[in-house]
C-alpha positions as CSV (number, residue, x, y, z in Angstrom):
1,M,85.5,107.0,72.3
2,T,83.2,104.0,71.4
3,V,85.1,100.6,70.9
4,P,83.2,98.2,68.4
5,R,82.8,94.8,70.3
6,F,84.6,93.3,68.1
7,L,87.9,94.7,70.1
8,L,86.4,93.4,73.4
9,W,85.6,89.7,72.7
10,P,87.6,88.8,75.9
11,A,84.4,90.2,77.6
12,F,82.3,87.6,75.7
13,L,84.6,84.8,77.7
14,F,84.0,87.1,80.6
15,L,80.1,86.5,80.4
16,I,80.5,82.9,79.5
17,F,82.7,82.1,83.0
18,C,80.9,84.4,85.5
19,A,77.4,84.4,84.3
20,R,75.3,81.4,85.3
21,T,71.7,82.6,85.3
22,S,70.0,81.0,82.8
23,A,68.0,83.5,80.9
24,A,65.1,82.2,78.3
25,A,66.0,82.2,75.1
26,E,63.7,84.2,73.7
27,V,64.6,87.1,75.6
28,L,68.3,86.5,74.6
29,E,67.1,86.6,70.9
30,R,65.1,89.7,71.3
31,I,65.7,92.0,68.7
32,L,66.9,95.5,69.8
33,A,68.0,97.3,66.9
34,V,68.2,96.9,63.0
35,V,71.4,97.4,60.9
36,N,71.0,97.2,57.4
37,D,71.2,93.6,57.1
38,E,72.4,93.0,60.7
39,I,70.0,93.1,63.8
40,V,71.0,93.2,67.1
41,T,69.5,91.2,70.1
42,E,69.5,91.5,73.7
43,Q,72.2,88.6,73.8
44,D,74.3,90.6,72.0
45,L,74.3,93.7,74.5
46,Q,74.2,91.0,77.6
47,I,77.8,90.4,76.0
48,L,79.3,94.0,77.0
49,V,76.9,94.7,79.6
50,A,77.3,91.5,81.6
51,P,80.9,91.9,83.3
52,V,80.1,95.5,84.1
53,A,77.5,94.7,85.7
54,S,78.7,92.1,87.7
55,Q,81.3,94.9,89.0
56,Y,78.7,97.8,89.9
57,R,76.7,95.4,92.1
58,T,80.0,95.6,94.4
59,L,80.3,99.6,94.4
60,Y,76.9,101.2,94.3
61,T,73.6,100.5,96.3
62,A,70.4,98.9,94.8
63,D,68.9,103.2,94.4
64,E,72.6,103.5,92.5
65,L,72.6,100.5,90.5
66,E,69.6,100.7,88.5
67,G,70.6,104.3,87.1
68,K,74.2,103.1,86.5
69,L,72.8,99.8,84.8
70,K,70.3,102.6,82.4
71,E,73.6,104.3,81.4
72,T,75.4,100.9,80.5
73,R,73.0,99.6,78.6
74,E,72.5,103.1,76.6
75,E,76.5,103.2,76.0
76,F,77.3,99.4,75.2
77,L,74.1,99.5,72.9
78,R,75.8,101.7,70.5
79,K,78.9,99.9,70.5
80,V,77.0,97.0,69.5
81,I,75.0,99.2,66.8
82,E,78.8,100.1,65.6
83,D,80.2,96.6,65.9
84,K,77.4,95.5,63.3
85,L,78.0,98.5,61.2
86,V,81.5,97.5,60.8
87,L,80.4,93.7,59.8
88,S,78.0,94.5,57.6
89,E,80.5,96.9,55.8
90,A,82.9,93.7,56.1
91,K,80.4,91.0,54.7
92,R,79.4,93.8,51.8
93,K,83.0,93.6,50.7
94,Q,82.9,90.1,51.0
95,V,86.1,90.0,53.3
96,I,87.9,86.2,53.6
97,V,87.9,84.6,56.4
98,S,89.2,81.0,56.5
99,D,87.6,78.4,58.6
100,A,91.1,77.4,60.0
101,E,91.6,81.1,61.2
102,V,87.9,80.2,63.3
103,D,89.0,77.3,64.4
104,E,92.2,78.8,65.9
105,M,90.4,81.2,67.8
106,M,87.5,78.3,69.5
107,T,90.6,76.0,70.1
108,D,91.7,78.8,72.3
109,V,88.4,79.5,74.3
110,R,87.8,75.6,74.7
111,N,91.6,75.5,76.8
112,K,90.1,77.8,78.6
113,F,88.0,75.4,79.8
114,P,88.5,72.4,82.2
115,S,86.7,69.9,80.0
116,R,84.8,70.1,76.2
117,E,81.5,69.0,79.3
118,V,81.9,72.3,80.8
119,F,82.5,74.6,77.7
120,L,79.6,73.2,76.2
121,E,77.1,73.6,79.6
122,A,79.0,77.1,79.7
123,I,77.8,78.2,76.3
124,E,74.6,76.4,76.6
125,E,73.4,78.3,79.6
126,Q,73.6,81.8,77.1
127,G,71.8,80.2,74.9
128,L,74.5,79.3,72.7
129,T,75.5,76.4,70.3
130,E,79.0,75.8,69.5
131,K,77.9,76.4,65.6
132,K,76.7,79.9,66.7
133,L,79.6,80.5,68.9
134,W,81.8,79.8,65.6
135,N,79.9,81.8,63.4
136,R,80.3,84.8,66.4
137,F,83.9,84.3,66.4
138,R,84.2,84.3,62.4
139,D,82.1,87.8,62.3
140,Q,84.4,89.2,64.6
141,L,87.7,88.3,62.8
142,M,85.9,90.0,59.7
143,S,85.3,92.8,61.0
144,Q,88.8,93.3,62.4
145,K,90.7,92.2,59.3
146,L,88.2,95.3,57.7
147,V,89.5,97.8,60.1
148,A,93.0,96.9,59.7
149,Y,92.7,97.3,56.3
150,E,90.6,100.8,56.4
151,V,91.8,102.4,59.5
152,K,94.8,100.8,61.3
153,S,97.1,100.4,57.8
154,K,96.1,104.2,57.0
155,V,97.9,105.2,60.2
156,S,101.3,106.0,60.8
157,V,103.2,108.3,63.1
158,S,107.1,110.3,61.5
159,P,109.8,111.1,63.3
160,G,109.1,114.8,63.0
161,E,105.6,113.8,65.1
162,I,107.5,111.8,67.8
163,N,110.0,114.9,67.9
164,Q,107.8,117.6,68.4
165,Y,105.5,115.8,70.9
166,Y,108.5,115.4,73.0
167,K,109.7,119.0,72.8
168,T,105.9,119.9,73.9
169,H,105.4,117.4,76.9
170,T,108.9,117.5,78.2
171,E,107.2,117.3,81.9
172,E,106.4,113.9,80.6
173,F,109.5,112.6,80.5
174,S,111.1,114.3,83.6
175,Q,112.6,112.0,86.0
176,G,113.4,113.0,89.4
177,E,116.3,112.8,91.5
178,R,116.9,108.9,92.2
179,V,118.6,105.8,94.0
180,R,119.5,102.6,93.5
181,L,119.6,100.6,96.7
182,R,120.6,97.3,98.6
183,Q,118.1,96.3,102.1
184,I,119.0,94.7,104.9
185,L,115.7,93.7,107.0
186,I,116.0,92.3,110.1
187,R,112.7,91.1,111.5
188,E,111.0,91.5,115.1
189,G,108.6,88.9,114.5
190,S,110.2,85.7,116.8
191,R,112.8,88.1,118.7
192,P,112.0,90.7,121.1
193,E,112.9,94.3,119.9
194,E,116.2,94.3,121.5
195,D,117.6,91.5,120.1
196,A,116.3,93.0,116.2
197,K,118.3,96.2,117.3
198,A,121.3,94.9,118.6
199,F,121.8,92.6,115.9
200,A,121.1,95.4,113.4
201,D,124.1,97.6,115.3
202,S,126.1,94.4,114.9
203,L,125.3,94.3,111.5
204,V,126.2,98.6,111.0
205,A,129.7,97.6,112.9
206,R,130.8,94.8,110.6
207,L,130.2,97.1,107.3
208,D,131.6,99.6,109.3
209,E,135.3,97.3,109.1
210,G,134.4,96.5,105.4
211,K,132.3,93.7,104.8
212,P,130.5,94.1,101.9
213,F,126.5,94.8,102.2
214,E,126.0,92.7,99.4
215,D,127.3,89.2,101.3
216,L,125.8,90.2,104.8
217,A,122.2,91.0,102.9
218,K,122.7,87.6,101.6
219,T,123.6,86.2,105.0
220,Y,121.1,87.9,107.3
221,S,118.6,89.8,105.6
222,E,114.9,88.4,106.1
223,G,113.8,91.0,103.2
224,S,112.3,89.4,100.4
225,E,114.9,90.8,98.1
226,A,117.9,88.9,100.3
227,K,119.1,86.3,97.7
228,E,119.6,89.4,95.2
229,G,121.9,90.9,98.1
230,G,119.6,93.1,99.0
231,Q,118.9,94.7,95.8
232,M,115.7,96.8,95.7
233,G,116.6,98.6,92.4
234,W,116.0,102.1,91.3
235,V,113.9,104.7,93.8
236,E,112.8,108.0,93.3
237,K,112.7,110.7,95.9
238,G,109.5,110.6,97.3
239,Q,108.5,107.3,96.7
240,L,109.8,106.2,100.5
241,L,108.4,106.5,104.1
242,G,109.3,110.0,104.9
243,E,111.9,109.1,107.2
244,I,113.5,106.7,105.3
245,D,113.4,108.8,102.1
246,R,114.7,111.5,104.4
247,V,118.2,109.7,105.4
248,V,118.6,107.7,102.2
249,F,118.4,110.9,100.0
250,S,120.9,112.7,102.5
251,L,123.3,109.8,101.1
252,K,126.2,109.5,99.2
253,E,127.0,106.6,96.5
254,G,128.4,103.3,99.1
255,E,127.1,105.2,102.0
256,H,124.7,103.6,104.4
257,T,122.3,104.2,106.9
258,L,122.0,103.4,110.5
259,P,119.3,101.0,111.6
260,I,115.8,102.9,110.9
261,K,113.0,101.4,112.8
262,S,109.4,100.3,111.4
263,S,106.7,98.3,111.3
264,L,108.9,95.1,110.2
265,G,111.3,95.2,112.3
266,Y,115.0,97.4,111.7
267,H,116.3,98.6,108.1
268,L,120.1,98.9,106.8
269,F,120.0,100.4,103.4
270,Q,122.8,101.4,101.0
271,V,123.4,103.4,98.3
272,V,124.7,102.1,95.4
273,E,124.3,104.5,92.6
274,K,122.6,107.8,92.7
275,Q,121.0,109.9,89.9
276,S,120.4,113.7,89.9
277,A,117.0,114.8,88.2
278,S,116.6,114.5,84.5
279,L,115.0,114.5,81.7
280,K,115.1,111.6,79.4
281,P,116.8,111.3,76.3
282,V,114.0,111.1,73.5
283,S,116.0,107.7,72.2
284,D,114.6,106.3,75.6
285,V,111.1,107.3,74.9
286,R,110.7,107.0,71.5
287,L,108.7,104.0,70.9
288,D,106.3,104.7,73.9
289,I,106.0,108.9,72.4
290,Q,105.1,106.9,68.9
291,E,102.3,104.3,70.3
292,K,100.9,107.1,72.2
293,L,100.3,108.9,68.9
294,F,99.2,105.7,67.3
295,K,96.7,105.1,69.4
296,Q,95.4,108.7,69.2
297,K,95.2,108.5,65.3
298,M,93.9,105.1,65.4
299,K,91.5,106.6,67.7
300,W,90.4,109.4,65.3
301,R,90.5,107.8,62.4
302,L,88.3,105.0,63.8
303,E,85.5,107.2,64.8
304,S,85.2,109.1,61.5
305,W,85.8,105.8,60.1
306,I,82.4,104.7,61.6
307,E,80.6,108.2,61.3
308,S,80.8,107.6,57.6
309,L,79.4,104.4,57.7
310,K,76.3,105.5,59.5
311,K,75.5,108.2,57.1
312,S,74.7,105.5,54.7
313,A,73.7,103.1,56.8
314,Y,69.6,101.9,57.5
315,L,69.5,102.2,61.3
316,S,66.3,101.0,63.3
317,I,66.1,101.1,67.1
318,R,63.3,99.1,68.4
């Protein structure tokens, strides 16, 4: 899926924040392609490539890096060309963007910098002025509005499509056996192991006498959830460490474990509630399915629409 750059404009902010090498203006303005009346410059390409290139330098060796960067440049050049196709169409259709909309976008960007001086210095290092940046944001908003009209507004997901997806993808909505847990953690740290074990055993005795687990957790637990009475929330089978998982899922609701040793110290767990494996009802996942299907349809329609723009466009790659 090739995603137009105007849908990824935060990458531009990454470039402003992180790229501090001063490239010559003539290099940034070097023309890479012509799309109808729009040009693609080296700067347009660097806006997308910069954050990925920065990440790649930490992942690949020098020999691997050259090939990866070449692939990335080729892929993102296609993205930028598609952006320019959309922008050209937006201008042809005279999509209206108010100055106030662009000003708001500019303000949001400026506010991410500690001062106006730092902001101006950052964009200057990228060969930009405030006016140039303002124009770029106007172009992005024009493109976004056109995509919203030509693509997004024409995509919908029916209840029948949601139900059909649910029926044919039940594996996505299955829910394993799970328990809602509370925990008391007695850390070793500042005390000998035998003292930590003895104290954990004393808490077990108090639980057996009928003391509420929640109260003891609030008073004595050294875990991060102590203030909430040791409440850990829901945990599915297989998510805990082997021995803890086995012991916890062998309990009934209301029962608690004996002290279980870990690298942190000694743990006591109580099963507050238990649920068998089940299939989530469609009512619980309807919105998730709708969002997933909408994104799929949006992707297909966007690709189809961009291909139609390419057929009638003038395109020259230098």
